[in-house]
C-alpha positions as CSV (number, residue, x, y, z in Angstrom):
1,X,-18.9,-53.2,-38.1
2,X,-18.9,-53.2,-41.9
3,X,-21.8,-54.8,-43.7
4,X,-21.0,-56.9,-46.8
5,X,-23.9,-56.6,-49.2
6,X,-24.6,-59.7,-51.3
7,X,-27.9,-58.6,-52.6
8,X,-29.0,-56.9,-55.9
9,X,-31.3,-54.0,-56.6
10,X,-33.3,-56.1,-59.0
11,X,-35.4,-59.1,-57.9
12,X,-34.3,-62.2,-59.8
13,X,-37.4,-63.9,-61.1
14,X,-37.0,-67.6,-62.0
15,X,-38.2,-68.7,-65.4
16,X,-40.4,-71.4,-63.9
17,X,-42.3,-68.8,-61.8
18,X,-42.9,-66.7,-64.9
19,X,-44.2,-69.7,-66.8
20,X,-46.4,-70.7,-63.9
21,X,-48.1,-67.3,-63.6
22,X,-48.2,-66.6,-67.3
23,X,-47.3,-63.0,-66.5
24,X,-45.5,-61.1,-69.3
25,X,-43.2,-58.1,-68.8
26,X,-43.3,-55.3,-68.2
27,X,-46.8,-56.0,-66.8
28,X,-45.2,-57.4,-63.6
29,X,-43.7,-54.0,-62.9
30,X,-46.7,-51.8,-63.8
31,X,-50.0,-53.6,-62.9
32,X,-51.2,-54.2,-59.4
33,X,-52.7,-57.6,-60.0
34,X,-49.7,-59.0,-61.9
35,X,-47.4,-57.6,-59.2
36,X,-49.4,-59.2,-56.4
37,X,-49.6,-62.6,-58.2
38,X,-45.9,-62.6,-59.0
39,X,-44.9,-61.6,-55.4
40,X,-47.0,-64.4,-54.0
41,X,-45.6,-67.0,-56.4
42,X,-42.1,-65.8,-55.7
43,X,-42.6,-66.2,-52.0
44,X,-44.0,-69.7,-52.5
45,X,-41.2,-70.7,-54.8
46,X,-38.5,-69.6,-52.3
47,X,-40.3,-71.2,-49.4
48,X,-40.4,-67.8,-47.7
49,X,-42.8,-66.3,-45.3
50,X,-42.5,-62.7,-46.6
51,X,-43.8,-61.4,-50.0
52,X,-41.8,-58.4,-51.3
53,X,-42.8,-55.6,-53.6
54,X,-41.8,-53.9,-55.8
55,X,-39.2,-55.8,-57.9
56,X,-36.9,-52.9,-58.6
57,X,-35.5,-49.6,-57.1
58,X,-37.0,-47.2,-59.7
59,X,-40.6,-46.7,-58.6
60,X,-40.1,-43.6,-56.5
61,X,-37.7,-42.0,-59.0
62,X,-40.3,-42.5,-61.7
63,X,-43.0,-41.0,-59.5
64,X,-40.8,-37.9,-59.3
65,X,-40.5,-37.7,-63.0
66,X,-37.6,-39.9,-64.1
67,X,-38.1,-41.7,-67.5
68,X,-37.8,-45.4,-66.8
69,X,-37.4,-48.2,-69.3
70,X,-39.3,-51.1,-67.8
71,X,-37.4,-53.8,-69.6
72,X,-38.3,-57.5,-69.5
73,X,-37.8,-60.6,-67.4
74,X,-34.0,-60.6,-67.9
75,X,-33.5,-56.8,-67.8
76,X,-35.5,-55.0,-65.2
77,X,-36.4,-51.3,-65.0
78,X,-33.6,-48.9,-65.5
79,X,-33.3,-45.1,-66.0
80,X,-33.6,-44.2,-69.6
81,X,-33.2,-40.4,-69.2
82,X,-32.9,-37.9,-66.4
83,X,-35.8,-35.6,-65.4
84,X,-33.4,-32.7,-64.5
85,X,-30.3,-31.2,-66.0
86,X,-29.2,-29.0,-63.1
87,X,-29.6,-28.6,-59.4
88,X,-31.3,-25.2,-60.0
89,X,-33.9,-27.0,-62.2
90,X,-34.3,-29.8,-59.7
91,X,-35.0,-27.3,-56.9
92,X,-38.5,-27.1,-58.4
93,X,-39.2,-30.7,-57.5
94,X,-42.8,-31.3,-56.5
95,X,-44.2,-33.3,-53.7
96,X,-44.7,-37.1,-54.4
97,X,-48.0,-38.1,-55.8
98,X,-49.1,-41.5,-54.6
99,X,-52.3,-41.6,-56.6
100,X,-51.0,-42.2,-60.1
101,X,-48.5,-44.3,-62.0
102,X,-46.6,-47.3,-60.8
103,X,-46.3,-46.1,-57.2
104,X,-50.1,-46.3,-57.0
105,X,-50.0,-49.8,-58.4
106,X,-47.4,-50.9,-55.9
107,X,-49.5,-49.7,-53.0
108,X,-52.6,-51.4,-54.5
109,X,-50.5,-54.6,-54.8
110,X,-49.6,-54.3,-51.1
111,X,-53.3,-54.1,-50.3
112,X,-54.3,-57.0,-52.5
113,X,-51.6,-59.2,-50.9
114,X,-52.4,-58.2,-47.3
115,X,-56.1,-58.9,-47.8
116,X,-55.1,-62.3,-49.2
117,X,-53.3,-63.0,-45.9
118,X,-49.8,-62.5,-47.1
119,X,-47.2,-60.8,-44.9
120,X,-45.8,-58.1,-47.1
121,X,-42.6,-56.1,-47.1
122,X,-42.7,-52.9,-49.0
123,X,-39.3,-51.9,-50.3
124,X,-38.6,-48.2,-50.1
125,X,-35.6,-46.4,-51.5
126,X,-33.7,-43.6,-49.8
127,X,-33.1,-40.1,-51.2
128,X,-29.8,-40.5,-52.9
129,X,-31.0,-43.6,-54.8
130,X,-34.1,-41.7,-55.9
131,X,-32.2,-38.6,-56.9
132,X,-29.7,-40.7,-58.9
133,X,-32.7,-41.5,-61.2
134,X,-33.6,-37.8,-61.6
135,X,-30.2,-36.2,-62.4
136,X,-26.8,-37.2,-63.5
137,X,-25.0,-38.2,-60.3
138,X,-21.9,-36.1,-61.2
139,X,-24.1,-33.0,-61.4
140,X,-25.7,-33.9,-58.1
141,X,-22.3,-34.4,-56.4
142,X,-21.1,-31.0,-57.7
143,X,-24.2,-29.5,-56.1
144,X,-23.3,-30.9,-52.8
145,X,-20.3,-28.6,-52.8
146,X,-21.6,-25.6,-54.6
147,X,-25.2,-25.4,-53.7
148,X,-25.7,-27.1,-50.3
149,X,-28.8,-25.0,-49.4
150,X,-30.6,-26.1,-52.6
151,X,-29.6,-29.7,-51.9
152,X,-31.0,-29.5,-48.4
153,X,-34.3,-28.1,-49.8
154,X,-34.5,-30.9,-52.4
155,X,-33.8,-33.6,-49.7
156,X,-36.5,-32.2,-47.5
157,X,-39.1,-32.7,-50.3
158,X,-37.9,-36.2,-51.1
159,X,-37.7,-37.2,-47.4
160,X,-41.3,-36.1,-46.9
161,X,-42.4,-38.2,-49.8
162,X,-40.6,-41.3,-48.6
163,X,-42.2,-41.0,-45.2
164,X,-45.6,-40.6,-46.7
165,X,-45.1,-43.5,-49.1
166,X,-44.0,-45.7,-46.2
167,X,-46.9,-44.8,-44.0
168,X,-49.4,-45.3,-46.8
169,X,-47.8,-48.8,-47.3
170,X,-48.4,-49.6,-43.7
171,X,-52.0,-48.3,-44.0
172,X,-52.5,-50.6,-46.9
173,X,-51.4,-53.6,-44.8
174,X,-47.6,-53.9,-45.2
175,X,-46.1,-55.8,-42.2
176,X,-42.6,-54.5,-42.9
177,X,-41.1,-51.4,-44.5
178,X,-37.8,-52.3,-46.0
179,X,-35.6,-49.2,-46.2
180,X,-32.3,-48.7,-47.9
181,X,-30.3,-46.1,-49.9
182,X,-27.7,-48.1,-51.9
183,X,-26.5,-45.0,-53.8
184,X,-26.2,-43.1,-50.6
185,X,-24.0,-45.7,-48.9
186,X,-20.9,-44.5,-47.0
187,X,-18.7,-46.6,-49.2
188,X,-19.8,-44.7,-52.3
189,X,-20.1,-41.1,-50.9
190,X,-17.2,-41.3,-48.4
191,X,-17.5,-40.5,-44.6
192,X,-17.6,-36.7,-44.9
193,X,-20.5,-36.5,-47.4
194,X,-22.3,-39.4,-45.6
195,X,-22.0,-37.6,-42.3
196,X,-23.2,-34.3,-43.7
197,X,-26.0,-35.4,-46.0
198,X,-26.9,-39.0,-46.5
199,X,-26.7,-40.2,-42.9
200,X,-28.8,-37.3,-41.5
201,X,-31.3,-37.7,-44.3
202,X,-31.9,-41.4,-43.5
203,X,-32.0,-40.6,-39.8
204,X,-34.8,-38.1,-40.4
205,X,-36.7,-40.6,-42.5
206,X,-36.4,-43.3,-39.9
207,X,-37.5,-40.9,-37.2
208,X,-40.5,-39.7,-39.3
209,X,-41.7,-43.2,-39.9
210,X,-41.4,-44.2,-36.3
211,X,-43.1,-41.1,-35.0
212,X,-46.3,-42.2,-36.7
213,X,-46.7,-44.8,-34.1
214,X,-48.5,-48.2,-34.4
215,X,-47.1,-51.7,-35.0
216,X,-44.4,-50.5,-37.5
217,X,-41.4,-52.8,-38.2
218,X,-38.9,-50.8,-40.2
219,X,-36.2,-53.0,-41.6
220,X,-33.0,-51.1,-42.4
221,X,-30.6,-52.2,-45.0
222,X,-27.4,-53.5,-43.3
223,X,-25.4,-50.8,-45.1
224,X,-27.6,-48.1,-43.7
225,X,-27.8,-49.4,-40.1
226,X,-24.1,-50.1,-39.8
227,X,-23.1,-46.7,-41.3
228,X,-25.5,-44.8,-39.0
229,X,-23.9,-46.6,-36.0
230,X,-20.4,-45.9,-37.3
231,X,-21.1,-42.1,-37.4
232,X,-22.8,-42.4,-34.0
233,X,-26.3,-41.4,-35.2
234,X,-27.7,-44.8,-34.1
235,X,-26.9,-47.7,-31.7
236,X,-27.8,-51.4,-32.0
237,X,-29.1,-53.7,-29.4
238,X,-29.7,-57.5,-29.5
239,X,-33.2,-59.0,-29.5
240,X,-33.5,-62.6,-28.5
241,X,-35.4,-64.9,-30.9
242,X,-36.2,-68.6,-31.3
243,X,-32.9,-70.3,-32.3
244,X,-34.7,-72.5,-34.8
245,X,-36.3,-69.5,-36.6
246,X,-35.4,-68.2,-40.0
247,X,-34.7,-64.5,-40.2
248,X,-38.1,-63.9,-41.9
249,X,-39.9,-65.9,-39.2
250,X,-38.1,-64.0,-36.5
251,X,-39.1,-60.7,-38.0
252,X,-42.7,-61.6,-38.3
253,X,-42.7,-63.1,-34.8
254,X,-41.4,-59.8,-33.5
255,X,-43.9,-57.8,-35.6
256,X,-46.8,-59.7,-34.0
257,X,-45.7,-58.6,-30.5
258,X,-45.1,-54.9,-31.3
259,X,-47.0,-52.2,-29.4
260,X,-44.8,-49.4,-30.8
261,X,-42.6,-48.9,-33.8
262,X,-39.2,-50.5,-34.0
263,X,-36.3,-50.4,-36.4
264,X,-34.2,-53.6,-37.2
265,X,-30.9,-53.6,-39.0
266,X,-27.5,-55.1,-39.6
267,X,-28.9,-57.7,-42.0
268,X,-30.4,-57.9,-45.4
269,X,-34.1,-58.6,-45.7
270,X,-33.4,-60.8,-48.8
271,X,-31.8,-63.2,-46.3
272,X,-35.2,-64.0,-44.8
273,X,-34.6,-67.7,-45.4
274,X,-31.4,-67.8,-43.4
275,X,-31.1,-69.2,-40.0
276,X,-30.8,-66.6,-37.2
277,X,-27.2,-66.6,-35.9
278,X,-26.9,-66.8,-32.1
279,X,-30.7,-66.5,-31.7
280,X,-30.7,-62.7,-32.0
281,X,-31.7,-60.0,-34.4
282,X,-30.5,-56.4,-34.1
283,X,-32.7,-53.5,-33.0
284,X,-31.6,-50.0,-34.0
285,X,-32.2,-46.9,-31.9
286,X,-31.5,-43.4,-33.2
287,X,-29.2,-41.2,-31.2
């Protein structure tokens, strides 16, 4: 199956929510308390059951050294300049530091929300999306052909950081890890590059998060889960849920019953208010 994405990489924040909270930008992107307050009010405004943080896809890239322009309420965080100018230079990429910068604030916001009784989804980006913040994508794609060994070494570092970030989010109280790699989608890279690089990279990350054990609900972007199934690195299976449930309620109901990690996919977590079609959600097993 092909997944049709209707989402956006930037959380749309209604003006009335901004006015109600009194939060100014870019504080909502860089301060734990502002982030937690805004996530809670957004959840209430939507009538949702899940609070989501952060509100953009640039947090991990910034933590690896990308220069990010945080913007305002209308124009969210975007890459202002790349950290690296070549694959050779990027091969010196360092392990992800979770104890400073915005990534620390996001984790602290997760903890604040969880302690307040919120059900939190921590949005985590995949390797290709992160690396697109660090180097010109054209230079990176050239490296896929010319320096595959360096690319694999870089991916190993980034994958380790993503797994650690996800597990720390769970430790801080996140109910759901929402994982996607929009820049690494099969429709962007093509089947060959996806099969050789992006797909296996996401596969290793999913495996690494699940191997940690515990009541982990890992929600995969529909583009990721369907692509992995298409290249036969994963298979899906139906999970029966209450027909009256919204997708968000179904996810939290499942999370409450978990005794071991599970991956869910083939849908977008931003559709948490949608009714569940045919009273099922889709589990994803790695192959």
